[in-house]
N, C-alpha and C positions, 0 to 999 in steps of 0.2 A: 232336423231329424224330429218330428213329435215324439215325445214322451212313448205314446202309445208302441208306436215302431221299435222305438230304441228297446223297449222290453220285450217285443215281439223277438227279437233276433238273441236277447241272452237266453233267453225260456230254450228256443229252439236248439240254441248252440248248447247250454247248459249241460245234457246228457255225454257229449264229448269229453266234459271235464269232471265226469263223474257225480253228476250234483242230478238226483233224478227229478224228473219235472215236476213233481207234484209237491217240494219241496220250493223249487224254483218258483212256483205259480201261488202257494199259499204260505211261503214265509219271505224269501227272500225279495220278492219283488212287491209286497207290500212295505217292505222296509224301504229299499231305492225308492219307493214312489212317497213315503212320508219325506226323504230326506230331501229329493229334487225338487219337491215344492216348493221349501224353504229359499232356495234358487231363483234367479230371474231368469234363466238362460238354458236353452235346450241343448248347448254345445259351449264349450267353454276350448281356449288354445292353451296349450301344456309345452312347454320349452323341450328342448331335445338339443344333445349334444351330437357331433357328427357322426357318431355311429348308432343315430337313433334310438338312444336312451333317454329317459326322463330326466332334468335336471333337477336334482334333489338338494335342497338348500336345508342349512343345518340353523337352525336358532337358538339363540344364547337368553336366558331368562336376564332381565334386566338387574334385579339386584341379587340374585346369584348364578353367576354365569358357567359356572361348574353344570346346571340344570341345561339340557341339550333336549331338544326335538329336530326332528328331521320332517320339513314339509315340502308339499310340490304347490304350485301357484299355478292356479286355474286363471286365465285371464279371460275377458267378455269379447274383446276382439283380437285380432291379429296385431293389427298396430300396437295395441298395450305390451303385447308378449314381444315384440320387435324391440319397443322402449327400453323395456328390461333389459338391462344387462347389455345393452345394445347388440341384441344378437336377431338374427330372422328367421332362426329354425325353431319354429313352432308345429304343432297338427291340430286339427281339430278335432275334439273328442266331444262322443256324445255325453251327455250329464251323468245317465245312470250309467252307462259304462266306466267311468272315473271312478263313482262312488263304488260302483262293483269291484273296480281294483283295489279297493282300502282291504278288502278280503285277504286277498292274494301277495299286497306286498308289503312285507312283513316289516320291512326295515324302513316303511314311511311310519309316519307318526300322525299325520294329517294332514287335509288337502285344503288350501287356504284360496278360497272361490273370491275373485276380485273382479265386486258387482259391478260396480261404475266406470264406463269408458274412461279414461284421463287420469282416474283414481287410482293409484299404485298405492296408499298407503291404508285403506279400510277395505276390508273384505268380511268374509265368513268363512269362520274355521268351521269344518267337521271332522272329527278325530276317527280314527279308527276303533277306538274303544266304545263309542257312541254306537257307529254301526253294530259292532261287534255284540254289543248288548241287546240292543234292540232285536237283531237277530236270534240270539238265544231266547229271547222273550217269545218270539215269534213259535219257534222249534218247540219249545215248550208248549204253546197252546194248540200247534198241529199234532203234537204226540198225544197230548189229551184227549182231542178229539179224537184220537183213533181206539182210546183206551175205550173197554168194554167192561162195565160191572160185572165183577165174576159171580152178584147173586141174583142172576137174571130166573126168571120163573118159568 
């Protein structure tokens, strides 16, 4: 599904989740587009358990094993997803929807996008913090654009 269509679906559904259309249009969508354009694919495959929940991986720092982060792997093909941990349970998710989910998934630190088919060792990591920081910046700009000077003549 093309990015434009993905974003239209998100924008249309936003009011159902308490996000005003204007905020979605002027703040959230520009952030999602900026991050999606850094990636190669319009959809990725996410591993699921039998209950349909996304599989979360806990990674430890190499030199400081007590430092951990929780990630979701996003595979470029269903074959790569099936090859990882020998599982066939995966679902295709539009890239902008995955990025949008980082706002909602508080227990996830980042998504690792495995861009090249057949290469499960090299990916692009996008953290929830990066997206949240960008969104806060956009929201501030949106707020500032609605502010009117108090000394209008």
